[in-house]
C-alpha positions in Angstrom: 0.1 0.0 -0.1 1.3 3.5 -1.0 0.2 6.6 0.3 0.2 9.6 -2.1 -0.4 13.2 -1.1 -2.5 15.4 -3.6 -2.3 19.1 -3.9 -5.7 19.6 -2.4 -4.8 17.5 0.8 -1.5 19.5 1.3 -3.5 22.6 1.0 -6.0 21.7 3.5 -3.4 20.4 5.9 -1.3 23.6 5.8 -4.4 25.7 5.9 -5.7 23.9 9.1 -2.2 24.0 10.8 -2.0 27.7 9.8 -5.5 28.6 11.1 -5.0 26.8 14.5 -1.4 27.6 15.3 -1.4 31.1 13.5 -4.6 32.0 15.2 -3.2 31.1 18.6 0.1 32.6 17.8 -1.6 36.1 17.0 -3.3 36.3 20.4 -1.8 38.5 23.2 -1.2 35.5 25.5 1.9 34.0 27.0 1.8 30.9 25.0 1.6 32.7 21.6 5.3 32.4 21.0 5.1 28.7 21.6 2.4 28.2 19.1 4.4 30.4 16.5 7.4 28.0 17.2 5.0 25.0 16.7 3.7 26.4 13.3 7.4 26.9 12.2 8.3 23.4 13.3 5.3 22.0 11.5 6.1 23.8 8.3 9.7 22.5 8.4 8.8 19.0 9.0 6.1 18.9 6.3 8.5 20.5 3.9 11.3 18.1 4.4 8.8 15.2 4.2 7.4 16.1 0.9 10.3 17.5 -0.8 12.0 15.3 -3.3 15.6 14.4 -2.8 17.8 12.9 -5.5 19.7 10.6 -3.4 19.1 7.1 -2.2 16.6 5.9 0.3 18.9 5.5 3.4 20.5 8.8 2.8 17.0 10.5 2.5 15.7 8.8 5.7 18.9 10.0 7.5 18.5 13.5 6.2 14.9 13.8 7.1 15.6 12.4 10.7 18.4 14.9 10.9 16.1 17.8 10.1 13.4 16.6 12.4 16.1 16.3 15.3 17.2 19.8 14.4 13.5 21.0 14.6 13.1 19.4 18.1 16.3 21.1 19.4 15.3 24.3 17.9 11.8 24.2 19.5 13.2 23.1 22.9 15.9 25.8 22.9 13.5 28.6 22.0 10.8 27.2 24.3 13.2 27.4 27.3 14.5 30.8 26.2 11.1 32.3 25.8 9.1 30.5 28.5 8.2 33.1 31.2 9.6 32.5 34.6 7.2 32.7 37.5 8.0 36.2 38.4 7.8 37.4 34.6 4.4 35.7 34.4 2.9 37.8 37.2 4.2 40.9 35.6 2.6 40.0 32.2 -0.8 39.3 33.7 -0.8 42.6 35.4 -0.6 44.7 32.2 
């Protein structure tokens, strides 16, 4: 069994993710930055999954696993960098 993606399916998937994550990223809340990062990681992983590579299957798999690992490290780094501390969260709510 082989799964193939169509243009309409990819469009709907990106539209849905953009509306969900983008809508939450546009709100003036503390977790808006997290949702913006989640949208970035989603687009990175989707782009690496559907892009054709001219190399062999083993190299393609290793490349995509590397991209996903890099996206995870990127997400964790910026989540720890941008996550508000307990003292900062109180000041943000007071605004």
